[in-house]
GUMAR-356886 format. One record per residue (C-alpha): residue number from 0; residue in one letter; chain; y, x, z. Coordinates in Angstrom, 1 decimal, m for minus. Example, Ala and Ser with C-alpha at 12.3 -4.5 7.8 and 13.67 -1.06 7.14 Angstrom:
<recs>
(rec 0; 'A'; 'A'; (m4.5; 12.3; 7.8))
(rec 1; 'S'; 'A'; (m1.1; 13.7; 7.1))
</recs>
This chain:
<recs>
(rec 0; 'M'; 'A'; (m57.9; 131.4; m30.2))
(rec 1; 'L'; 'A'; (m55.0; 131.7; m28.2))
(rec 2; 'A'; 'A'; (m53.0; 134.7; m26.8))
(rec 3; 'V'; 'A'; (m50.3; 134.3; m24.7))
(rec 4; 'I'; 'A'; (m47.8; 137.1; m23.3))
(rec 5; 'Y'; 'A'; (m46.5; 137.0; m20.1))
(rec 6; 'R'; 'A'; (m43.2; 139.3; m18.6))
(rec 7; 'W'; 'A'; (m41.8; 140.0; m15.6))
(rec 8; 'R'; 'A'; (m39.5; 142.4; m14.1))
(rec 9; 'P'; 'A'; (m40.7; 143.0; m10.8))
(rec 10; 'K'; 'A'; (m38.6; 143.9; m7.6))
(rec 11; 'P'; 'A'; (m38.0; 147.7; m6.6))
(rec 12; 'G'; 'A'; (m40.7; 149.0; m4.1))
(rec 13; 'L'; 'A'; (m42.5; 145.3; m5.2))
(rec 14; 'E'; 'A'; (m44.8; 146.3; m7.8))
(rec 15; 'A'; 'A'; (m48.1; 147.0; m6.0))
(rec 16; 'Q'; 'A'; (m47.8; 143.5; m4.2))
(rec 17; 'F'; 'A'; (m47.2; 141.7; m8.0))
(rec 18; 'A'; 'A'; (m50.0; 144.2; m9.7))
(rec 19; 'D'; 'A'; (m52.1; 142.8; m6.8))
(rec 20; 'G'; 'A'; (m51.0; 139.2; m6.5))
(rec 21; 'W'; 'A'; (m51.4; 139.4; m11.0))
(rec 22; 'A'; 'A'; (m55.3; 140.6; m10.0))
(rec 23; 'R'; 'A'; (m56.1; 137.5; m7.7))
(rec 24; 'V'; 'A'; (m54.5; 135.3; m10.4))
(rec 25; 'T'; 'A'; (m56.6; 136.6; m13.3))
(rec 26; 'R'; 'A'; (m59.6; 136.5; m11.5))
(rec 27; 'A'; 'A'; (m59.5; 133.3; m10.5))
(rec 28; 'I'; 'A'; (m58.3; 132.0; m14.2))
(rec 29; 'Y'; 'A'; (m61.0; 134.3; m15.5))
(rec 30; 'E'; 'A'; (m63.8; 132.6; m13.1))
(rec 31; 'N'; 'A'; (m62.6; 129.2; m13.0))
(rec 32; 'C'; 'A'; (m60.5; 128.4; m15.7))
(rec 33; 'G'; 'A'; (m62.6; 129.9; m18.8))
(rec 34; 'S'; 'A'; (m59.9; 132.6; m19.6))
(rec 35; 'Y'; 'A'; (m61.6; 135.5; m21.8))
(rec 36; 'G'; 'A'; (m59.6; 137.9; m19.8))
(rec 37; 'S'; 'A'; (m56.3; 139.1; m19.2))
(rec 38; 'R'; 'A'; (m54.7; 143.2; m19.4))
(rec 39; 'L'; 'A'; (m51.7; 144.0; m17.6))
(rec 40; 'H'; 'A'; (m49.0; 146.6; m18.7))
(rec 41; 'R'; 'A'; (m45.7; 148.1; m17.3))
(rec 42; 'V'; 'A'; (m43.5; 149.1; m20.4))
(rec 43; 'E'; 'A'; (m41.2; 151.7; m20.4))
(rec 44; 'D'; 'A'; (m37.9; 149.6; m20.1))
(rec 45; 'G'; 'A'; (m38.8; 148.5; m16.4))
(rec 46; 'T'; 'A'; (m40.9; 144.5; m17.2))
(rec 47; 'W'; 'A'; (m44.4; 144.5; m16.5))
(rec 48; 'L'; 'A'; (m46.6; 142.2; m19.8))
(rec 49; 'A'; 'A'; (m49.8; 140.4; m19.9))
(rec 50; 'Y'; 'A'; (m51.5; 140.0; m22.4))
(rec 51; 'A'; 'A'; (m54.0; 136.9; m22.4))
(rec 52; 'R'; 'A'; (m56.6; 135.1; m24.7))
(rec 53; 'W'; 'A'; (m57.9; 131.8; m24.8))
(rec 54; 'P'; 'A'; (m60.5; 129.9; m26.2))
(rec 55; 'D'; 'A'; (m57.8; 127.1; m27.4))
(rec 56; 'K'; 'A'; (m54.4; 125.7; m25.9))
(rec 57; 'A'; 'A'; (m56.6; 122.5; m24.3))
(rec 58; 'T'; 'A'; (m58.6; 125.0; m21.9))
(rec 59; 'R'; 'A'; (m55.2; 126.8; m20.7))
(rec 60; 'D'; 'A'; (m53.6; 123.6; m19.8))
(rec 61; 'A'; 'A'; (m56.5; 122.2; m17.7))
(rec 62; 'C'; 'A'; (m56.0; 125.6; m15.7))
(rec 63; 'D'; 'A'; (m55.9; 124.6; m11.9))
(rec 64; 'H'; 'A'; (m57.7; 128.1; m10.6))
(rec 65; 'Q'; 'A'; (m56.5; 127.1; m7.1))
(rec 66; 'E'; 'A'; (m55.2; 131.2; m6.1))
(rec 67; 'R'; 'A'; (m52.0; 130.3; m4.1))
(rec 68; 'E'; 'A'; (m52.2; 133.6; m2.4))
(rec 69; 'G'; 'A'; (m51.7; 135.5; m5.7))
(rec 70; 'Q'; 'A'; (m49.3; 133.1; m7.1))
(rec 71; 'R'; 'A'; (m47.0; 133.8; m3.8))
(rec 72; 'L'; 'A'; (m47.5; 137.8; m3.8))
(rec 73; 'M'; 'A'; (m46.3; 137.6; m7.6))
(rec 74; 'R'; 'A'; (m43.6; 135.2; m6.8))
(rec 75; 'E'; 'A'; (m41.9; 137.1; m4.0))
(rec 76; 'A'; 'A'; (m42.2; 140.3; m6.2))
(rec 77; 'V'; 'A'; (m40.6; 139.0; m9.1))
(rec 78; 'E'; 'A'; (m37.1; 140.0; m9.8))
(rec 79; 'E'; 'A'; (m37.2; 138.0; m13.3))
(rec 80; 'D'; 'A'; (m39.7; 135.8; m15.1))
(rec 81; 'F'; 'A'; (m39.5; 135.6; m19.1))
(rec 82; 'P'; 'A'; (m40.5; 132.7; m20.8))
(rec 83; 'D'; 'A'; (m44.4; 133.1; m22.0))
(rec 84; 'L'; 'A'; (m45.2; 133.6; m25.9))
(rec 85; 'I'; 'A'; (m47.7; 131.0; m26.7))
(rec 86; 'M'; 'A'; (m49.9; 132.4; m30.2))
(rec 87; 'T'; 'A'; (m52.6; 131.1; m32.4))
(rec 88; 'I'; 'A'; (m54.6; 134.3; m33.5))
(rec 89; 'R'; 'A'; (m54.6; 134.9; m37.0))
(rec 90; 'D'; 'A'; (m56.5; 138.3; m37.3))
(rec 91; 'D'; 'A'; (m58.1; 140.1; m34.8))
(rec 92; 'H'; 'A'; (m58.9; 144.0; m35.2))
(rec 93; 'V'; 'A'; (m59.2; 145.2; m31.8))
(rec 94; 'V'; 'A'; (m62.1; 146.8; m31.4))
(rec 95; 'E'; 'A'; (m62.8; 148.3; m27.9))
(rec 96; 'P'; 'A'; (m64.3; 151.8; m27.1))
(rec 97; 'A'; 'A'; (m68.0; 151.3; m25.6))
(rec 98; 'G'; 'A'; (m68.6; 152.2; m22.5))
(rec 99; 'R'; 'A'; (m64.6; 152.1; m21.6))
(rec 100; 'T'; 'A'; (m62.8; 149.2; m19.2))
(rec 101; 'G'; 'A'; (m59.2; 149.6; m18.2))
</recs>
């Protein structure tokens, strides 16, 4: 399994637009590309970080989710975009609490 960390610094005042764009793109990727979903986090240093899981690198590389509006919203709202961190999951001990999401 593959995990990817994405990181951005949204422009001040455009955080909600960024989050909306991210949600649209993430939904499209999950529904059309075979990802296992993603989580978006605000980091104390003012950046935002998303963690996504994929079955493998080939599935991620082949993704063409066609969510252009979400991409535009994100692009317009981002002040700084950091390189992706692509990782192979070696060991996983995350357990989701029953009945909890978000």
